[in-house]
N, C-alpha and C positions, 0 to 999 in steps of 0.2 A: 455615541459621538457627543462631544461637548458642545454646549449652545453657542450659537453665533452671536456677534455683537448686537444684532437687531433684537434677538430674543432676550438678551440681557437687559436691554433698554426697556423692552415691553414689560418685563417682570418687575424691574426696578420701579417703573412708573406705577404699576398696580400696587406694589407692596407699600410704597410711600403713601398712596391713597388709603391704605388699610389703617393708617394711624396707629400703628403699633399694637394691634390686637394680639392677644396671647396665642401662641402656638404650643402644642404639647407633643413631645416625642416620647411615647411610652415604650421604652425598650424592654420588652417582655410583657407578659399578660396579653390577653387577646382583646383587641379593640374592634371597632366596626370593620367588617370585611376581612379580617385576618383569618388564617387557617392554621391548623396545627403545625408546629415547627418540629417535625420529627428529627431533623438532623441538627437541631439547635437546642440541646438539653440544658443550657444555662438557666439558673434560677434567678429571676429578677428580684431585687430587694424593694425597690420603690420606683415610681415613675419620675422621669426628668421633665420638669416644667420650665419653660423659658418664654420670654417675650422678645420679639424682634420686628423691625420694620424693613429689613433688608436680608438678602441672601446671595451667596456666590456659589459657583460650581454646580449649577442647577440644570435640569432638563425640564422643558415645558412644552405644552401644546395648547392651542385654542380650540374650543368646541366648534363644531360645524355651524352652529347658529351665532357664533361670535360673542356669546354672552359670558363664557366661563373660561378661566385658565386652569389647567391641571399641571401640577409641578411636583418635583420631588425635593425633599429637604431632610438631610440627616437620616436617610433610609426609610422615611415614610412618604406617602403621597398625599397631597392636599389639593383642594379646589379653592378658587378665589374668583369673585365676580370681576369681570373685565374692567369695570369702573372703580374697582377698589372695594374695600369692606373687610369683613372677617373671613380669614382663611379657615377652611374646614378640613380636618384630617380625615381621610377616607380609608387609609390602611395604617396598621400599627403592629406592634409586637417586636420580637427579636429579629425577624427577618429584615434584610436590606432590600427595599423596593425602590426601583428607579426607572427613569426613562419612559414615562407614561405617554401614550398617544391615543387620541380618540378614534373610534370607529367612524366611518362616514355618516352614519345615522345618529351619532352622538350618544347612543345607548350603552356603549361599553368602552372600556379602555384596554389596551394591551401594554404590558410593562415587563421589565426584567426583575426577577426575584430569586433569592436563595432560600426561600421558605421551606422547600422540600429537602434542604440539606445540600443541594447542588444548584448552581446557577442555571436557570431556565426561563423560558418565556411563559408568562401567565396572562390570562384574560379575566376581567371582572366587570360587573355592572359599573356604570358611570359613577355611582355613589360608593364604589368599593366593595359592594356586597357580592356574594356568590363567586369568589375567586376560584379559578381552576387552572391547572397546568395545561399549556398547549404543547410543550415539549417535555420529554422525560429523560433527559440526559443525566447520567450518573457520573460523568467524567469531568464535571465542573467546566464545561465548555464556556468559552468567553462569548456569551450572547450579548449583543448590543443593538441599540437603535431599532427596535421593532416598529413596524408601521403597517397599516392596512392598505390593501389595494382599493381603488375608488368604488368597486362594487361591494366591498366588505366581505368577500368570500375567502380572501387569502390574507395571510400575514407574511411580510418579508422582514427578515432579520439577519444581522451578521452573526455568524457562528464560527469562532476561530478566525481564520483569515478570509473566509469566503462568505458569500451571500446565499441564503436559503429561502425557499418559499414553502409555507405550510397552509393547509386548509384551516380556516378560522374555526370550523366546527370540530376540529381535532381528529377528523378521520384521515386515513392514509398516512404516509410518511413524508418527510420534507424532501423537496426537490432542490438540488444544488444548482444555483444559477451561474456560478463562476467556478473556474478550475477545469482541468482537462477531462474530468469525468462528469461535467455538467451537461445539461441538455444541449446537444449540438456540438459539444466538445470544442467550444471556441474560446475558452478562458485561458488563464495562466497555466503554465506547465505544472503537472503534479509534482509535489515534493519540493518545490522551491521556485525561485525566479530564474531568470536567464543566467547561464553560466554557473549554476549551482548557488546563486545568491539567495538571500532570504525570500520567502514567498511574498507575492503581492498581497496587500491587505485591503479589503473592501468594506466600507462603512457608510452609514447614513443614507439608506435607500430612500428615494422619493419617486413615486409612480406618477406618470403623466395622467391627465384627467381622462383620457380615453383608454387607459389601461394597457397601452401597447408598448410602452417603454419604461424601463427602470433606470433612473439616474442615481449615481452614487459617487462617493469620494474614493480615490484609490491612492494608496502609498505604494510607489513603485518598488520593484525588487532590489533596486540599488540603494535603498535607504533614503530616498528623497521624500519631500513633504507631500501632503495631500493636494 
């Protein structure tokens, strides 16, 4: 889910304070926290280096202690002090990494990546090290907007048109939260929206502090906005 205006303003403020420190997008070659790109056999010729003090079309999150911003830019993930300063790239390589979100304890991040050759949800330490796949879908499902539950035990993410919940430790299988075959079967009709229209689309999950409710944006089956 694309960032809201507030998050744009937050990141713009932080990046301006960074005073144009250089960022490096190493497209290919393994940087800190990267894993083998089995499905991406392209051979890189050289790293691409650039300097910027602004960015657009970004996803970001603020660490639980309020000290650090994590954000994606051109397929890599960076961290930046909340007060500004030098951005640090924590993932790199040929893979496209995006939509990072901190765990409640701030020790790890969840994000979307195609580094396995197909779009999946991944988890890494907060510094980008030890990345591992949480989902193992080979159909290039459209995973988006992953986030942790407040207890850190689960990750909720959009997959295709619906919302799924996964154990953060990777055990078990995902539970579908929306759709006719979801828990309780209270979601949208399977196979499409009302009257054979396009399916409802659920994005951008946010879990209440007590963990009892999941809030999300929905585009209705009649093609309306979120």
